[in-house]
C-alpha positions, 0 to 999 in steps of 0.5 A: 019950509020947516015944520015943527015936530014938537010944540016948540018953546020960543027960542031963548036969547042964549040960543040966538047968541049960540047960533051966532057965535058958536061953538057948535056943541053949545049951539046944539045944546041950547037948541035942544034945551029950547025945544024941550026935547030929551035926547031919546026924542031927538033920536026918534025924530032923526030915525024918522028922517032916515038917519041913525044916531045913538043917544050916546053920540048925541050926548057927546056932540052937545058936550063937545066931547066929539064932533060929527065928521062922517057923512052919515053924521053930517046928514044927522046935523042937517036933519037936526036943523029941521027937527030943532027949527033952526035956520038952514046951514046954521049948525053946519056953518058952526062946524065949518068955523070950528075947523077954521078955528082948529087950524088957526095958529097953525099956518096952513091954507084953509078952503076959506083962504083959497076962496078969499084969494080967488080974486087975486088968482083971477087977476094974476092969471088974467094978466097972463091972458089965461082964463078958466081951464085954458082949453085943457081937461085934467086926466091925472094930477099927481103932487109930491110935497116935501116938508123940510128940516125946519118943518117948512113947506120946502118944495113941491113937484106936480105931474099933469096929464091933460087933454085939449078940448080945443085947438091951439093950446100951447101952455098951462098956468100953475098956481102956488099958494104959499103958507102964511108968511111966505115971500113969493118973490123968493119962490122959484119955479122949475120946468122939469119935463115937456115944458119951459118956464114963461112969465111969473106973477105974484101977490106978496100979501096973499102969498100967491104965485102964478107961473106960465109953463110953455109946451113948445107945441100946439095941441089939437082938440083931443090931443093928450099931453104930459108935463112936470114942474117943480116949485121951491118955496121954504120961505114960511114958517112951520107947515101943518097941512097941504090941500088942493082945491078943484073947481070942476070934475076931472081925472085921478088926483094923488097927493104925497107928503114927504117929511125930512127925517129931522121933522117927523109928525106925531100923526097925520090924516087925510080930509076932504071938504066940499065947500068953504061953508061945509066942515071937513069930513072923510077924515082918515089916519094916515101912516107915515111909512117907509124910508122916505117918511111919507104919507099919501092919498089917492082920489080915483076921480077929482070932485069939486072941493078940497082934498088935503093932508094935515099933520101934527107936530110934537 
């Protein structure tokens, strides 16, 4: 239950409308105004919640000049929901929707789109007799994504290190989410090391392709296995981000995005997202370095949620 920290005014129609439709800074400004709190008082209440945010930052947030992104800032947003007597997740949801809108018009695979496609993935993998983790735990997952001269997601290569947690595991089912507008019928899968390609299934509307990779041996419980495969895509328009969603904890994840010399981005950054309703955070600018024009991130341990790299074209 939320407790009032000041004698609050009755929420206005403006506040109700802003909480429903956003954007975040308009809703925050309306909530502060409806409670009649000066920013110094808001800062004081935040400090009582153990969160330190400057008055200048609060002012920037409600003006839309800056957005909360760091973990400490997101803690402050959740505290503001309580201080301003707002429904739980109301401001956090608007931040998440702002991220989705920022990605709109920029072909990409948002967390929300991956969640919406999960039923399709379940149907396609079930058709291959594959469910849940397939008896494998991930020890390491390394990906290299190649962006082509037309700025398209041209290809990706994945290297998996897994351990069986039951006897008899002899395959893995890989899932590829193409960018909007892709044609999964034209996407090809190559078994590169310690596996061969089995059956393929796809859904054209969602751009989802699933591929069965056969090990050629049956693993016993506790056995480890390494395999590598590649996917050639290049069937969609310009790409602006690549992300990977994980449903359960695992080992190390490394993602490298390599750009064609004819299509170099003006900037690049990493991000994480813990749920479809949460905003993207842990943003960090990434240099595009070396003769291979690549950027990368390394997560020492996989956590549930999304890890990705986004970039901007000129």
